[in-house]
N, C-alpha and C positions, 0 to 999 in steps of 0.2 A: 871571321865569319859571323859569330854571334853578335858583334857590335854593328855590321852592316845590316843584318837582318832586323836588330832592333831599331836602327835609324829608319829602315824602310817602313816598319810598322807604325814609328811614331808619325811618319809623313803622310801616312794613308788618311784619306778623307772618306768617311762613311757617307753614303747617299741616303741611307735611312736607318733610324733608331727604332726598334720595337720594344715599347715599354707595357708592362702589364697595366690592365685597367685597375684604377684604384677607387673609381666612383661608378655606381650602378647607372648613373645617367650619363656616363662619358660616351658622348656620340661625336666623333670627329668627322664633320661634314666635309672638310677639306681633304681628309684621307679618302673617303668615299668618292669624291670627285676624281681624285688621282687615279682611282681603279675603274673609271668609266669604260675603259677599253675592255676590261675584264667582264664588267656588266654586260656590255654588247655582245661578248662572245658567249656568255651564259644565255643570254636572250635568244640568240641564234641557236644555241645547243637545245634549249627548251621547245623551241618552235619546231626544229627539225626532228626531235625525239619523238614528237607526237605522230608523225605520218612516215617515219623511216620504216622501209620494207613493207609498206602497205601498198595495195593495188590502186586505191582511190586517192591516196595522198591527202592534201588539203581539203578535197571535197567532203572528207569527213566531218570538217568543221561546219559545213552546210546541212549534210545528211542528218546529222544528229538532232538539231533543233527542228528540222522539217518533219522527221518521222514523230518526234515528241509531240509536235503540233498536231499532226494528223490523229495520232492516238487520243490525245486530249480532246480534240474536237468530237471524235466519234464517242468517246466514253463519257464525257462530262457534259458535252452539249447536246449530242443526240440521243443518248441513253439516260442520262441523270437529269437532262432538261436544265441544267445551271445556266442562267442568263449571263450575257456578256456586255451589258451596258450598251445594248442597241447597235454595237459595231460588229462587223463579220467575226465569227469565232477564230478563224485562222489568224487574223490580225491580233486579236486580243490576246490569244496563247502565245503567239510568236513574239509579241512585243514585250510581255512579261519574262518570257524565257531568255531573250536576248540580254536583258539587264541582269536576270538572276545567274545566267551562266558564267557572266564575267566575275560576279561576287564568288560563286562557288569555286571557280577555277582558282581564284587568288587564295581563298580559304584552304582548299585541298592541296594546292601547291606548297604553300608556306608551312603547313601544319607538320610536314616531314622533313623540315630543314636540317635538324641535327642527324636524325636516323638514316636519312637518304644521302647525306653527305659526309658522313663519318670518316669514310675513306680518304678523300681529299682534304679534309680538315685536319687530318692527323699527319698530313705530308707536307704541306705548304702553308705559309701565312698570307692571308689577305683578310680585310674586315668582313666578318661572318655575315653581317647585314646586307652585303652585296648579293647573297644568294636569294633571300626572300624578295629584295627589291627587284632583281632580275625577273623573277616569277612573276610579279605583279605587272611589270613592263611587257614581257612576252605575251602575257594574256590580253594585252590591249591589241595585239595582232588578231588574235581570235575575235575579239569584240568587233573590230573594224570589218572583217569578213562577214560575221553574222549580222551586224548592223546594215551592212550594204544589202544582205538578203532581204532584211525587213523593208528597206527602201524600195527594193525591186518589187516585192509583193504588195506594198502600199500602193506603188504607181500602177500595177495591174488593176487593183481593187478601185482605184480612183477612176480609170478609165471606163470601168464597168458601173460607175455611178454608186458605189458604196457609200453608206452613212458614216463618215469618220471625218475629222479635220485636224490638221497640224496647228498646235497652238504656238504662240510665240515664246512660251517658256521653253522651248526646245533649244534655246541658246544656253540653258543651264545644264545640258547633258554632260559637258566636261566637268562641271561641278559634282553632279551625280555619280559620275565615274570616280572621281577623286574620293568621295565618301565611300563608295562601295569597295574601293581599293583600300582605304584606311581601315574600314572594319574588318575586311578579310584579312589584310596584314596583321591588325592588332591581335584578333581572336587566333589566327593561324600561328603567330610566333608564340603566343601563350601556350597553345596546345602543343607545339613543337618542343618547348622548354619542358613541359610536364611529361611529354612521352619518354624522355630520356630515362625516367626512373619508373614511370607508370605506363607500361607498353600496352595495357588494356584500351587506352584512349585510342590507340591506332584502329582497334577493331570497333570502336563506337563511332569513329568519324564518319563513315559512310552512312550509317543508320542515322546519325545526329543530323548530318546535312540534308538527308531526305525528308526527316521530319521538320526541319527548319524551312525547307521549300514549301511543304503544306501548311505551314503556319504564316505564309507569306501569301497576299491575295494575287496569285498568278493564274490559278485555274478557276478562281471565282472573284467577282467583284466586290469591293468593300461594302458597296450599296446594299448587298443581300444579307450582310451579317447584322443580327440583331443589334439595336441601338446600345443595350446594356453591355454587349460584349465587344464592341468596336474598340473600346480603350484597351482591351486585353490585346487584340490583333495589333493595334498600333503601338504596343510595347516593344514589339519586334522591331528593332532599329532599321532593318532592311525594308519593312513594309512601307514607310512613307516615301522611300525613294523609288520603289518599284511603281508606287501608285502615281508619283510625279513624272516618272518616266512614261507611262502609259498616257497620262495626261498631255504630255507634251507631244507625243508621236500620234496620238489617235483622239484626244479629246474625250477619252475615257478616263476612269479613274478619278483621282482627286489631287489638287495641289494645296498643301498645308505647309504654311511657314512654320508653325509650331513644330509640326512633325518632323520637318527637315532640320530644325534647330536641335530638336532632341537627338536625331540621327548623328548631327555634327558633334554634340557633346559626347555621345556614346563612343564615337570613333576616336575622339581625342583622348578620352579616359582610358579606353582599353589599347590604345597605341602606346600610351604612356606606361601603363601596366606591363605590356608586352616588351616593351624595350628594357624596362628595369629586369624582368625575369630572364629575358635573352641575354642580357650582360652578365647576370650572375651565373647562369648555366654555362656560358661560353668559357668561363674560367676554369671550369673542371669537368666539362662534360664528357671528356675522353676517358675518364675514369669509370663512367657508368654506361656509355653506349656500347 
């Protein structure tokens, strides 16, 4: 009997071998592609979880930016009298919010990768980068819905004769999304890696994202910032992207090649650092989470 079992084991062919990562830059793209079905399942899970057991369902994706836009219009335009580059305030705020919301969703979603998925990580093997990647992809659905809302509101204002125009740089919007996703993913997985040891970062996240939003020209145009402080605002890597997004959809804001180049370099550097930290923490995070 022992010999028969030994012969059977010798003849067994393994379909997959799991080896420990020996290099912090060890990213197996082929392995990630093999788990594309799992990514699609996580995308579906993330999307459904947002409106499960809610009355309005996916309508919340539209209601959120609409309510924020109305409040910003009343507070910052009507009361504070902050200009909106001669375009309708509703369009100005909504355009900025749609771009910002995609970035903030990617950042918030990926920043709890380890703490939020510790249960499943400890039970089954799959490339851990599948989780933050699926978050970035699922947020594209949210962006598509909100961008459709923006186009609808733009159409209404167009027929009313509002003062705005779509620029040809609108063809670069997929590139802007890639940059926002890369920055959100890079910063998010860095924070996720650090929160396995420093849980205080979880409490600082919502406050930090809110401050980051106000440091981005969403509720105010970059043109009203004093010249000596503009470079400070543009040090925010998201600012040139949001400005370019507004310029593409409304003709407001500004299009800066140097600013977008800076954002691209920032995205690459932080994504590089994030992957290194992610791979390092992945090796022993179950001992600390």
